[in-house]
C-alpha positions in Angstrom: 0.0 0.0 0.0 1.3 3.4 -0.9 0.8 6.6 1.1 -0.3 9.5 -1.1 2.6 11.7 -2.1 2.2 14.7 0.2 4.5 17.2 -1.3 4.5 20.6 -3.0 5.6 20.3 -6.6 6.8 23.3 -8.5 6.8 21.4 -11.8 5.9 17.9 -12.9 6.1 16.5 -16.3 4.8 13.1 -17.4 6.2 12.6 -20.8 4.5 9.5 -22.2 3.5 9.8 -25.9 1.6 6.8 -27.3 4.7 5.3 -28.9 7.1 5.9 -25.9 6.8 2.3 -24.8 8.6 1.3 -28.0 11.7 3.4 -27.2 14.7 1.8 -25.6 14.5 4.5 -22.9 11.9 7.1 -22.1 11.2 9.6 -19.4 8.1 8.6 -17.4 8.1 11.7 -15.2 10.5 14.5 -14.3 10.2 17.4 -11.9 11.3 19.1 -8.8 9.7 19.7 -5.4 10.4 22.7 -3.3 9.1 21.1 -0.1 9.6 17.3 -0.2 7.5 15.6 2.5 6.9 12.0 3.6 6.7 9.4 0.8 6.1 5.8 1.8 6.0 3.3 -1.1 5.8 -0.2 0.4 5.4 -1.7 -3.0 8.0 0.4 -4.6 7.6 2.4 -7.8 7.0 0.6 -11.2 9.8 2.5 -13.0 13.5 3.2 -12.4 13.5 6.1 -10.0 16.2 8.8 -9.3 15.8 11.5 -6.6 18.5 13.9 -5.6 18.9 16.7 -3.1 19.1 20.3 -4.4 19.1 21.9 -1.0 18.4 20.9 2.6 18.6 17.3 3.6 16.4 14.2 3.6 16.6 10.6 4.8 15.7 7.5 2.9 15.0 3.9 4.0 15.5 1.0 1.5 16.9 -2.5 1.5 16.9 -2.4 5.3 19.2 0.7 5.4 18.7 4.2 6.6 20.8 6.9 4.8 20.9 10.6 4.7 20.7 12.6 1.5 22.5 15.9 1.8 23.3 18.2 -1.2 25.0 16.6 -4.2 23.6 13.2 -3.1 21.0 11.1 -4.9 19.4 7.7 -4.7 18.9 5.3 -7.6 16.1 2.8 -7.1 15.2 -0.1 -9.4 11.5 -0.8 -10.2 9.3 -2.1 -7.4 11.9 -1.6 -4.7 10.1 -0.7 -1.4 11.3 2.6 0.0 10.4 5.5 2.3 11.8 9.0 2.5 11.2 12.3 4.2 12.8 15.7 5.0 15.3 16.1 7.8 15.5 19.8 7.5 12.6 22.3 7.5 12.9 22.6 3.7 14.2 19.8 1.5 14.2 20.6 -2.2 14.6 17.7 -4.5 14.7 16.8 -8.2 13.5 13.5 -9.6 13.5 11.4 -12.7 11.5 8.2 -13.4 12.1 6.2 -16.6 11.5 3.0 -18.4 11.9 1.5 -21.8 12.3 -1.7 -23.8 16.1 -1.7 -23.1 16.1 0.0 -19.7 16.9 -3.1 -17.7 19.6 -4.2 -20.1 21.3 -0.8 -20.2 21.2 -0.3 -16.5 22.7 -3.8 -16.0 25.4 -3.3 -18.6 26.5 -0.1 -16.8 26.5 -1.9 -13.4 24.2 0.7 -11.8 22.8 -0.9 -8.7 20.3 0.6 -6.4 22.0 2.8 -3.9 23.2 6.2 -2.8 25.5 8.2 -5.2 27.3 11.4 -4.6 29.4 13.7 -6.9 31.7 16.7 -6.7 30.6 20.2 -7.6 33.0 20.2 -10.6 31.4 17.0 -12.0 29.3 17.3 -15.2 26.7 15.2 -13.3 25.9 18.2 -11.1 23.9 20.1 -13.8 22.7 17.3 -16.1 19.3 16.5 -14.3 18.5 20.2 -14.1 19.3 20.6 -17.9 17.0 17.7 -18.6 14.2 19.4 -16.6 14.7 22.6 -18.5 14.5 20.8 -21.9 11.3 19.0 -20.7 9.8 22.4 -19.9 10.1 23.5 -23.5 7.5 20.8 -24.5 9.0 20.4 -27.9 9.9 16.8 -27.7 6.8 15.5 -29.4 8.1 12.0 -30.0 10.1 11.5 -26.8 13.4 11.2 -28.7 15.3 13.9 -26.9 14.1 12.6 -23.5 15.3 9.1 -24.5 18.7 10.5 -25.3 18.7 12.5 -22.1 18.1 9.4 -20.0 20.9 7.5 -21.7 23.3 10.5 -21.2 22.2 10.7 -17.5 22.9 7.0 -16.9 26.4 7.2 -18.6 27.2 10.2 -16.4 26.0 8.5 -13.3 28.1 5.5 -14.0 31.2 7.7 -14.8 30.9 10.4 -12.2 28.7 9.0 -9.4 30.6 7.7 -6.4 29.5 5.3 -3.7 32.4 5.9 -1.3 31.6 7.7 1.9 31.4 11.5 1.8 34.1 11.8 4.5 36.6 9.9 2.4 35.8 12.0 -0.7 36.2 15.2 1.4 39.6 14.0 2.5 40.7 13.3 -1.0 39.7 16.8 -2.1 41.8 18.3 0.6 44.8 16.2 -0.6 44.2 17.2 -4.2 43.4 20.9 -3.7 47.0 22.1 -4.1 47.4 20.2 -7.4 44.0 21.4 -8.7 44.9 25.0 -8.0 48.2 24.5 -9.7 46.5 23.0 -12.8 44.1 25.9 -13.0 47.1 28.2 -13.2 49.3 26.1 -15.5 46.7 24.4 -17.8 48.2 26.3 -20.8 51.5 24.4 -20.4 51.4 21.6 -22.9 54.3 19.8 -21.3 52.4 19.0 -18.1 52.2 15.2 -17.7 51.1 12.8 -15.0 54.6 12.6 -13.6 54.6 16.4 -12.9 51.2 16.1 -11.2 52.4 13.2 -9.0 55.6 15.1 -8.1 53.6 18.1 -7.2 51.9 16.2 -4.4 54.9 14.0 -3.6 53.0 10.8 -4.3 53.2 7.9 -6.7 51.4 7.9 -10.1 49.4 4.9 -9.0 48.2 6.8 -5.8 47.4 9.9 -7.8 45.3 7.8 -10.3 43.4 6.2 -7.4 42.7 9.6 -5.7 41.3 11.1 -8.9 39.2 8.1 -9.8 37.8 7.8 -6.3 37.1 11.5 -6.0 36.0 12.6 -9.5 35.6 9.4 -11.5 38.3 10.6 -13.8 42.0 10.0 -14.5 44.3 12.9 -13.7 44.9 13.6 -17.4 41.1 13.5 -18.1 40.6 16.1 -15.3 43.3 18.3 -16.9 41.6 18.0 -20.3 38.3 19.0 -18.6 40.0 22.2 -17.3 41.5 22.9 -20.7 38.3 22.5 -22.6 36.5 24.7 -20.1 39.0 27.5 -20.6 38.9 26.9 -24.4 35.1 27.4 -24.5 35.5 30.7 -22.7 38.2 31.8 -25.1 36.1 30.8 -28.1 33.2 33.0 -26.9 35.1 35.9 -25.4 37.9 36.3 -27.9 36.0 36.4 -31.2 39.1 37.3 -33.3 41.1 34.3 -32.0 41.5 31.4 -34.4 40.7 27.9 -33.4 44.4 27.1 -33.7 45.4 30.0 -31.4 42.8 28.9 -28.8 44.1 25.4 -29.1 47.6 26.5 -28.2 46.4 28.9 -25.5 44.4 26.0 -23.8 47.5 23.8 -23.6 47.1 21.5 -26.6 50.1 20.6 -28.7 48.2 20.5 -32.0 44.9 21.7 -33.3 43.8 18.2 -34.5 44.0 16.8 -30.9 42.2 19.9 -29.6 39.4 19.6 -32.2 38.9 15.8 -31.6 38.9 16.3 -27.8 36.5 19.2 -28.0 34.1 17.3 -30.2 34.2 14.3 -27.9 33.6 16.4 -24.8 31.2 19.0 -26.0 29.5 17.1 -28.7 30.4 19.4 -31.6 33.6 21.0 -33.1 35.0 24.3 -31.8 33.9 26.4 -34.8 30.3 25.2 -34.5 30.2 25.8 -30.8 31.3 29.4 -31.4 28.6 29.9 -34.1 25.9 28.5 -31.9 26.7 30.6 -28.9 
């Protein structure tokens, strides 16, 4: 038996066109709640269910466990899994996604995404993706559910890549250890000679330990994190320095050659640098 969902919803979208059930993935509902209240689903929910904290803090019970959900934490629940959650603070703001599809079970299984609590760093691309999905859903232009289907797949890939299941305390400790290196990389990203050996030497640790710290904290290798910094600065230069060529931006962002820069930019952003500049 399920208790009625006693919450205040700012927005709620149920995106289920007639042919959605034929898609490999589709959004069943997406929305955010400004004052999440008690929800008790003893029979679970019939779709995959993601809920994350935007502000405040909640607590959830599932699989016999009681776990807090502070900011930058979310819970991923498989269909029909009994659960109960409620606010711990006076105001608990959440964002949620429910989804299904003909290939949903297979895709989730192939990515190894089990039910559980996930958390991420502020710098992670996962931080903004669900909010972006909600904004796109608001536009009401996805008549056939195709954009929503792609969004769900993108979300699952990001959750697998950037979501961490280690304790928040251990992640916070890793961030403290890495902070001097991260600050140094933000200053020196334009130096194309920087390699993983330089990064390890900067902290006085082995390359293996450095790799472990970055993977446990950000879900990335140290070099991938450096590329993330370089691409972020390259995007700013493309938009703010309109007379700069793609080649000059490539060099200023720390890439040895423009072909590597273009390939990395396309893979990361989803389009080549010149098209990104035109669109924005």
